[in-house]
C-alpha positions as CSV (number, residue, x, y, z in Angstrom):
1,M,-83.6,58.5,60.5
2,L,-80.9,57.8,57.8
3,R,-82.9,59.3,55.0
4,P,-81.0,62.6,54.9
5,L,-77.8,60.8,54.3
6,L,-79.1,58.8,51.4
7,S,-78.0,61.3,48.7
8,V,-74.5,61.5,50.3
9,F,-74.2,57.7,50.4
10,L,-75.4,57.3,46.8
11,T,-72.8,59.8,45.5
12,Y,-70.1,57.9,47.3
13,V,-71.3,54.7,45.7
14,L,-71.2,56.4,42.3
15,S,-67.7,57.6,43.0
16,F,-66.6,54.2,44.1
17,V,-67.9,52.5,40.9
18,L,-66.3,55.1,38.7
19,L,-63.0,54.9,40.5
20,G,-63.2,51.1,40.3
21,I,-63.6,51.2,36.6
22,Y,-60.7,53.7,36.2
23,W,-58.5,51.6,38.4
24,T,-59.3,48.3,36.6
25,N,-58.6,49.9,33.2
26,H,-55.4,51.4,34.5
27,H,-54.2,48.1,36.0
28,H,-54.8,46.3,32.6
29,K,-52.9,49.1,30.8
30,L,-49.9,48.7,33.1
31,H,-49.7,45.0,32.4
32,L,-49.1,46.0,28.7
33,A,-45.9,47.9,29.6
34,D,-42.6,46.2,29.3
35,R,-41.0,48.3,31.9
36,I,-41.8,51.3,34.1
37,N,-39.8,54.5,33.8
38,G,-40.2,58.1,35.0
39,K,-42.7,59.0,32.4
40,I,-45.0,56.2,33.5
41,L,-44.6,57.3,37.1
42,W,-45.6,60.9,36.3
43,A,-48.5,59.7,34.2
44,N,-49.6,57.6,37.2
45,L,-49.4,60.6,39.4
46,H,-51.4,62.6,36.9
47,L,-54.1,59.9,37.0
48,L,-54.0,59.9,40.8
49,F,-54.7,63.7,40.8
50,W,-57.8,63.3,38.6
51,L,-59.1,60.4,40.6
52,W,-58.7,62.4,43.8
53,L,-60.7,65.2,42.2
54,V,-63.5,62.7,41.5
55,S,-63.7,62.0,45.2
56,F,-63.6,65.7,46.2
57,V,-66.4,66.7,43.7
58,T,-68.4,63.6,44.8
59,G,-68.3,64.8,48.4
60,W,-69.3,68.3,47.4
61,M,-72.1,67.0,45.3
62,G,-73.5,64.9,48.1
63,E,-73.3,67.7,50.6
64,N,-75.2,70.0,48.3
65,H,-77.9,67.4,47.4
66,F,-77.1,67.3,43.6
67,T,-77.5,71.1,43.0
68,S,-76.4,72.1,39.5
69,A,-72.9,73.5,40.1
70,P,-71.5,70.4,42.0
71,A,-73.3,68.0,39.6
72,A,-71.9,69.7,36.6
73,S,-68.4,69.8,38.0
74,H,-68.6,66.1,38.6
75,L,-68.3,65.8,34.9
76,V,-65.0,67.7,34.7
77,P,-62.7,64.8,35.9
78,Q,-64.7,62.3,33.8
79,L,-64.3,64.4,30.6
80,R,-60.6,65.0,31.4
81,R,-60.0,61.2,31.7
82,L,-62.1,60.6,28.5
83,M,-60.0,63.1,26.6
84,E,-56.8,61.5,27.9
85,D,-57.9,58.0,26.7
86,S,-59.2,59.2,23.3
87,P,-57.4,58.0,20.2
88,W,-57.1,61.6,18.7
């Protein structure tokens, strides 16, 4: 009965785990800041946009049962965040 919803549920679990990792890392980074200014707030908004995109793409991936286009686009926000955190 609930079997058709399993792929949708699993994609949301994946999304929740990824967002939890991002949020925890972000929380630890903010504790390193001495004070918060406008640049930090805009960077926070930038992070929020990319995290929202993870949720959007996750829903799209779940609705389309992991077809190639939604699954590949699930990597876009991950790669963007990875590039932002890279030391280069």
